[in-house]
TITOR-583472 format. One line per 2 residues: for each residue x, y, z of N, C-alpha, C. Coordinates in nm, 4 decimals. Layout:
<sites>
X/Y/Z/X/Y/Z/X/Y/Z ~ ...;
</sites>
This chain:
<sites>
-2.5645/1.7188/0.6279/-2.5617/1.6041/0.5376/-2.5604/1.4761/0.6201 ~ -2.6334/1.3766/0.5758/-2.6392/1.2497/0.6464/-2.5268/1.1581/0.5989;
-2.4949/1.0624/0.6823/-2.3869/0.9675/0.6540/-2.4477/0.8341/0.6139 ~ -2.3870/0.7693/0.5133/-2.4202/0.6315/0.4765/-2.2909/0.5514/0.4809;
-2.2950/0.4390/0.5471/-2.1792/0.3499/0.5518/-2.1899/0.2557/0.4325 ~ -2.0814/0.2443/0.3582/-2.0817/0.1661/0.2349/-2.0219/0.0277/0.2564;
-2.0899/-0.0709/0.2080/-2.0451/-0.2094/0.2049/-1.9625/-0.2305/0.0777 ~ -1.9034/-0.3459/0.0633/-1.8186/-0.3764/-0.0525/-1.8954/-0.3875/-0.1836;
-2.0165/-0.4383/-0.1802/-2.0929/-0.4661/-0.3021/-2.1073/-0.3493/-0.3975 ~ -2.1486/-0.2327/-0.3493/-2.1608/-0.1197/-0.4410/-2.0282/-0.0814/-0.5079;
-1.9189/-0.0948/-0.4355/-1.7882/-0.0610/-0.4935/-1.7498/-0.1592/-0.6031 ~ -1.7811/-0.2863/-0.5812/-1.7537/-0.3864/-0.6841/-1.8391/-0.3608/-0.8081;
-1.9660/-0.3278/-0.7881/-2.0541/-0.2988/-0.9015/-2.0094/-0.1727/-0.9742 ~ -1.9628/-0.0749/-0.8996/-1.9158/0.0498/-0.9583/-1.7930/0.0258/-1.0468;
-1.7062/-0.0653/-1.0054/-1.5817/-0.0923/-1.0773/-1.6001/-0.1798/-1.2008 ~ -1.7148/-0.2467/-1.2121/-1.7362/-0.3426/-1.3200/-1.8579/-0.3013/-1.4027;
-1.8328/-0.2446/-1.5190/-1.9410/-0.1961/-1.6057/-2.0353/-0.3084/-1.6487 ~ -1.9918/-0.4335/-1.6411/-2.0781/-0.5467/-1.6797/-2.1624/-0.5996/-1.5639;
-2.1395/-0.5476/-1.4449/-2.2181/-0.5908/-1.3288/-2.3626/-0.5455/-1.3483 ~ -2.4599/-0.6320/-1.3206/-2.6001/-0.5945/-1.3393/-2.6441/-0.4735/-1.2555;
-2.5745/-0.4454/-1.1471/-2.6094/-0.3323/-1.0614/-2.5259/-0.2078/-1.0898 ~ -2.4389/-0.2141/-1.1892/-2.3472/-0.1029/-1.2178/-2.4218/0.0295/-1.2391;
-2.5186/0.0322/-1.3294/-2.5904/0.1556/-1.3611/-2.6623/0.2131/-1.2415 ~ -2.7245/0.1270/-1.1639/-2.7981/0.1704/-1.0453/-2.7041/0.2316/-0.9413;
-2.5865/0.1714/-0.9247/-2.4898/0.2229/-0.8278/-2.4299/0.3546/-0.8769 ~ -2.3979/0.3631/-1.0047/-2.3449/0.4877/-1.0612/-2.4455/0.6005/-1.0386;
-2.5711/0.5743/-1.0682/-2.6769/0.6742/-1.0499/-2.6876/0.7163/-0.9031 ~ -2.6802/0.6190/-0.8139/-2.6865/0.6488/-0.6708/-2.5683/0.7364/-0.6278;
-2.4484/0.6980/-0.6657/-2.3278/0.7722/-0.6248/-2.3324/0.9146/-0.6785 ~ -2.3711/0.9298/-0.8023/-2.3769/1.0638/-0.8621/-2.4831/1.1525/-0.7965;
-2.5938/1.0930/-0.7539/-2.7047/1.1725/-0.7045/-2.7216/1.1762/-0.5536 ~ -2.6378/1.1051/-0.4821/-2.6588/1.0956/-0.3373/-2.6307/1.2273/-0.2658;
-2.7080/1.2490/-0.1625/-2.6835/1.3632/-0.0739/-2.6175/1.3155/0.0554 ~ -2.5854/1.1877/0.0608/-2.5207/1.1300/0.1785/-2.3694/1.1437/0.1673;
-2.3049/1.1612/0.2804/-2.1602/1.1465/0.2873/-2.1342/0.9970/0.2991 ~ -2.0602/0.9424/0.2048/-2.0333/0.7983/0.2038/-1.9035/0.7716/0.2795;
-1.9109/0.6839/0.3796/-1.7913/0.6422/0.4527/-1.7734/0.4923/0.4321 ~ -1.6494/0.4509/0.4336/-1.6152/0.3123/0.4024/-1.5288/0.2535/0.5127;
-1.5733/0.1448/0.5746/-1.4860/0.0776/0.6710/-1.3613/0.0248/0.5988 ~ -1.2472/0.0376/0.6623/-1.1227/-0.0040/0.5970/-1.1220/-0.1528/0.5627;
-1.1954/-0.2348/0.6360/-1.1991/-0.3768/0.6018/-1.2566/-0.3997/0.4628 ~ -1.3461/-0.3120/0.4190/-1.4037/-0.3236/0.2847/-1.2975/-0.3017/0.1776;
-1.2005/-0.2160/0.2055/-1.0944/-0.1897/0.1074/-1.0206/-0.3187/0.0741 ~ -0.9839/-0.3939/0.1752/-0.9141/-0.5207/0.1521/-0.9972/-0.6203/0.0749;
-1.1239/-0.6313/0.1097/-1.2126/-0.7254/0.0410/-1.2300/-0.6881/-0.1059 ~ -1.2581/-0.5604/-0.1315/-1.2792/-0.5160/-0.2692/-1.1507/-0.5287/-0.3503;
-1.0372/-0.4887/-0.2926/-0.9091/-0.4993/-0.3637/-0.8798/-0.6446/-0.4005 ~ -0.9016/-0.7359/-0.3082/-0.8784/-0.8776/-0.3357/-0.9660/-0.9269/-0.4500;
-1.0953/-0.8964/-0.4438/-1.1881/-0.9450/-0.5458/-1.1605/-0.8827/-0.6826 ~ -1.1281/-0.7543/-0.6856/-1.0952/-0.6907/-0.8134/-0.9644/-0.7454/-0.8698;
-0.8673/-0.7712/-0.7839/-0.7417/-0.8320/-0.8289/-0.7643/-0.9706/-0.8864 ~ -0.8503/-1.0460/-0.8213/-0.8833/-1.1805/-0.8700/-0.9521/-1.1753/-1.0055;
-1.0462/-1.0816/-1.0206/-1.1279/-1.0772/-1.1420/-1.0685/-0.9935/-1.2549 ~ -0.9895/-0.8912/-1.2198/-0.9395/-0.7982/-1.3219/-0.7884/-0.7816/-1.3215;
-0.7203/-0.8554/-1.2364/-0.5748/-0.8503/-1.2332/-0.5216/-0.7313/-1.1550 ~ -0.3888/-0.7198/-1.1548/-0.3242/-0.6154/-1.0751/-0.3656/-0.4735/-1.1137;
-0.3910/-0.4491/-1.2415/-0.4280/-0.3138/-1.2826/-0.5636/-0.2732/-1.2254 ~ -0.6602/-0.3648/-1.2259/-0.7905/-0.3360/-1.1671/-0.7798/-0.3101/-1.0179;
-0.6987/-0.3893/-0.9519/-0.6779/-0.3705/-0.8083/-0.6091/-0.2369/-0.7804 ~ -0.5079/-0.2048/-0.8598/-0.4342/-0.0795/-0.8411/-0.5236/0.0422/-0.8657;
-0.6062/0.0358/-0.9689/-0.6974/0.1473/-0.9969/-0.7932/0.1710/-0.8802 ~ -0.8428/0.0624/-0.8248/-0.9313/0.0758/-0.7092/-0.8572/0.1395/-0.5920;
-0.7376/0.0904/-0.5629/-0.6620/0.1459/-0.4506/-0.6337/0.2942/-0.4693 ~ -0.6025/0.3338/-0.5920/-0.5823/0.4767/-0.6195/-0.7106/0.5557/-0.5954;
-0.8240/0.4986/-0.6340/-0.9517/0.5697/-0.6163/-0.9887/0.5846/-0.4687 ~ -0.9338/0.5000/-0.3844/-0.9644/0.5069/-0.2411/-0.9129/0.6358/-0.1772;
-0.8210/0.7026/-0.2433/-0.7698/0.8292/-0.1888/-0.8803/0.9330/-0.1773 ~ -0.9848/0.9193/-0.2576/-1.0941/1.0174/-0.2540/-1.2091/0.9735/-0.1634;
-1.1956/0.8589/-0.0986/-1.3012/0.8080/-0.0113/-1.2734/0.8437/0.1339 ~ -1.3783/0.8500/0.2114/-1.3619/0.8696/0.3551/-1.3539/0.7313/0.4196;
-1.2321/0.6916/0.4551/-1.2068/0.5602/0.5131/-1.2065/0.5703/0.6648 ~ -1.2668/0.4705/0.7297/-1.2746/0.4705/0.8758/-1.2258/0.3356/0.9278;
-1.1260/0.3418/1.0145/-1.0758/0.2210/1.0799/-1.1660/0.1859/1.1973 ~ -1.1775/0.0571/1.2293/-1.2596/0.0218/1.3450/-1.1936/0.0701/1.4744;
-1.2753/0.1214/1.5627/-1.2277/0.1602/1.6962/-1.2171/0.0333/1.7813 ~ -1.1640/0.0477/1.9023/-1.1596/-0.0673/1.9933/-1.3004/-0.1170/2.0228;
-1.3913/-0.0226/2.0476/-1.5308/-0.0609/2.0731/-1.5919/-0.1248/1.9484 ~ -1.5555/-0.0730/1.8323/-1.6049/-0.1288/1.7071/-1.5586/-0.2721/1.6869;
-1.4330/-0.2986/1.7191/-1.3808/-0.4359/1.7073/-1.4537/-0.5308/1.8027 ~ -1.4798/-0.4835/1.9232/-1.5544/-0.5665/2.0188/-1.6952/-0.5942/1.9668;
-1.7591/-0.4918/1.9114/-1.8940/-0.5094/1.8563/-1.8916/-0.6040/1.7364 ~ -1.7892/-0.5914/1.6519/-1.7763/-0.6817/1.5373/-1.7672/-0.8263/1.5839;
-1.6869/-0.8521/1.6871/-1.6735/-0.9886/1.7404/-1.8071/-1.0390/1.7917 ~ -1.8793/-0.9511/1.8605/-2.0115/-0.9877/1.9114/-2.1068/-1.0228/1.7972;
-2.1052/-0.9417/1.6909/-2.1925/-0.9673/1.5760/-2.1562/-1.0974/1.5049 ~ -2.0276/-1.1221/1.4878/-1.9832/-1.2458/1.4217/-2.0300/-1.3674/1.5027;
-2.0213/-1.3578/1.6346/-2.0698/-1.4680/1.7193/-2.2217/-1.4811/1.7129 ~ -2.2908/-1.3697/1.7271/-2.4375/-1.3706/1.7292/-2.4953/-1.4279/1.6002;
-2.4365/-1.3899/1.4887/-2.4863/-1.4336/1.3582/-2.3965/-1.5413/1.2970 ~ -2.3349/-1.6219/1.3821/-2.2411/-1.7252/1.3382/-2.3019/-1.8291/1.2465;
-2.4281/-1.8590/1.2644/-2.4936/-1.9581/1.1795/-2.5365/-1.8997/1.0459 ~ -2.5301/-1.7700/1.0345/-2.5799/-1.7015/0.9148/-2.4922/-1.7265/0.7925;
-2.3658/-1.7105/0.7865/-2.2791/-1.6393/0.8790/-2.2658/-1.4924/0.8405 ~ -2.2339/-1.4116/0.9398/-2.2023/-1.2705/0.9175/-2.0525/-1.2568/0.9397;
-1.9791/-1.2233/0.8363/-1.8342/-1.2138/0.8464/-1.7876/-1.0793/0.8984 ~ -1.6577/-1.0673/0.9102/-1.5959/-0.9475/0.9673/-1.6264/-0.8217/0.8868;
-1.6281/-0.8310/0.7542/-1.6509/-0.7111/0.6733/-1.7924/-0.6588/0.6948 ~ -1.8915/-0.7442/0.6861/-2.0292/-0.7008/0.7108/-2.0451/-0.6515/0.8550;
-1.9808/-0.7200/0.9484/-1.9867/-0.6769/1.0881/-1.9237/-0.5390/1.1051 ~ -1.8203/-0.5090/1.0273/-1.7573/-0.3765/1.0373/-1.8509/-0.2672/0.9867;
-1.9319/-0.2985/0.8864/-2.0300/-0.2023/0.8353/-2.1347/-0.1739/0.9430 ~ -2.1857/-0.2796/1.0056/-2.2867/-0.2648/1.1107/-2.2299/-0.1851/1.2275;
-2.1116/-0.2242/1.2751/-2.0511/-0.1576/1.3907/-2.0248/-0.0098/1.3624 ~ -1.9784/0.0219/1.2415/-1.9511/0.1616/1.2079/-2.0805/0.2418/1.1987;
-2.1845/0.1844/1.1385/-2.3131/0.2538/1.1312/-2.3664/0.2825/1.2717 ~ -2.3532/0.1855/1.3602/-2.3962/0.2059/1.4983/-2.3147/0.3163/1.5639;
-2.1843/0.3111/1.5462/-2.0951/0.4098/1.6076/-2.1244/0.5514/1.5574 ~ -2.1552/0.5635/1.4296/-2.1841/0.6945/1.3709/-2.3301/0.7366/1.3895;
-2.4124/0.6435/1.4367/-2.5531/0.6738/1.4604/-2.6353/0.6912/1.3339 ~ -2.5925/0.6274/1.2257/-2.6667/0.6411/1.1003/-2.7470/0.5148/1.0689;
-2.8670/0.5314/1.0178/-2.9454/0.4159/0.9755/-2.9149/0.3745/0.8315 ~ -2.8351/0.4545/0.7597/-2.8157/0.4352/0.6162/-2.6949/0.3467/0.5855;
-2.7205/0.2402/0.5088/-2.6145/0.1496/0.4634/-2.6281/0.1336/0.3126 ~ -2.5204/0.1644/0.2425/-2.5165/0.1431/0.0974/-2.4673/0.0008/0.0748;
-2.5549/-0.0836/0.0233/-2.5222/-0.2251/0.0055/-2.6103/-0.2864/-0.1018 ~ -2.5614/-0.3938/-0.1586/-2.6416/-0.4758/-0.2485/-2.6814/-0.6055/-0.1778;
-2.6319/-0.6233/-0.0566/-2.6510/-0.7440/0.0228/-2.7699/-0.7265/0.1177 ~ -2.8892/-0.7315/0.0631/-3.0084/-0.7121/0.1457/-3.0305/-0.8287/0.2407;
-2.9867/-0.9461/0.2034/-3.0059/-1.0644/0.2876/-2.9432/-1.0432/0.4257 ~ -2.8179/-1.0048/0.4285/-2.7499/-0.9867/0.5568/-2.7976/-0.8627/0.6316;
-2.8082/-0.7521/0.5609/-2.8358/-0.6268/0.6302/-2.9833/-0.6083/0.6670 ~ -3.0720/-0.6884/0.6117/-3.2112/-0.6891/0.6582/-3.2256/-0.7786/0.7819;
-3.1398/-0.8781/0.7930/-3.1486/-0.9730/0.9041/-3.0870/-0.9197/1.0328 ~ -2.9820/-0.8397/1.0209/-2.9121/-0.7895/1.1388/-2.9978/-0.6838/1.2091;
-3.0031/-0.6921/1.3397/-3.0756/-0.5940/1.4205/-2.9751/-0.4985/1.4840 ~ -2.9646/-0.3782/1.4289/-2.8707/-0.2815/1.4865/-2.9190/-0.2326/1.6232;
-2.8253/-0.1842/1.7023/-2.8576/-0.1371/1.8370/-2.9274/-0.0017/1.8379 ~ -2.9030/0.0805/1.7384/-2.9439/0.2202/1.7451/-3.0718/0.2534/1.6676;
-3.1179/0.1633/1.5835/-3.2412/0.1832/1.5075/-3.3115/0.0495/1.4924 ~ -3.4398/0.0558/1.4584/-3.5176/-0.0672/1.4395/-3.4573/-0.1552/1.3292;
-3.4217/-0.0901/1.2177/-3.3591/-0.1613/1.1065/-3.2839/-0.0590/1.0221 ~ -3.1968/-0.1085/0.9361/-3.1215/-0.0207/0.8477/-3.2083/0.0255/0.7311;
-3.1793/0.1438/0.6832/-3.2348/0.1927/0.5568/-3.1291/0.1608/0.4524 ~ -3.1626/0.0692/0.3609/-3.0644/0.0223/0.2637/-3.0716/0.1063/0.1367;
-2.9548/0.1454/0.0911/-2.9391/0.2260/-0.0307/-2.8564/0.1478/-0.1300 ~ -2.8594/0.1618/-0.2563/-2.9545/0.2445/-0.3297/-3.0910/0.1793/-0.3393;
</sites>
């Protein structure tokens, strides 16, 4: 089975039935043959945004659902790569969460990134492949 590193966007769309991408993300998650891994930095970002938009109950439900996800903390090398990416794409800007997705995909050797943020992930040049294959 192949690995796809998940960005925050699909999780936010999955949690909000009114999100325009909700149906597409649900269909992708249900039908994917990829093992989905999530950088831990995404958990904080998604929890914050869901708490802001849906209150403590929405945030708590998301945190409970994270128990079924494969969460990956950044390694020391991953943190160094994230810093490099944030500097390299500073004018873009590419923040820590997106940089954690890139660094983890590189570390795992996967070209697959589950994201709704095509702007950032099409612009970044990963070290291990010509470009990312963006899902869904």
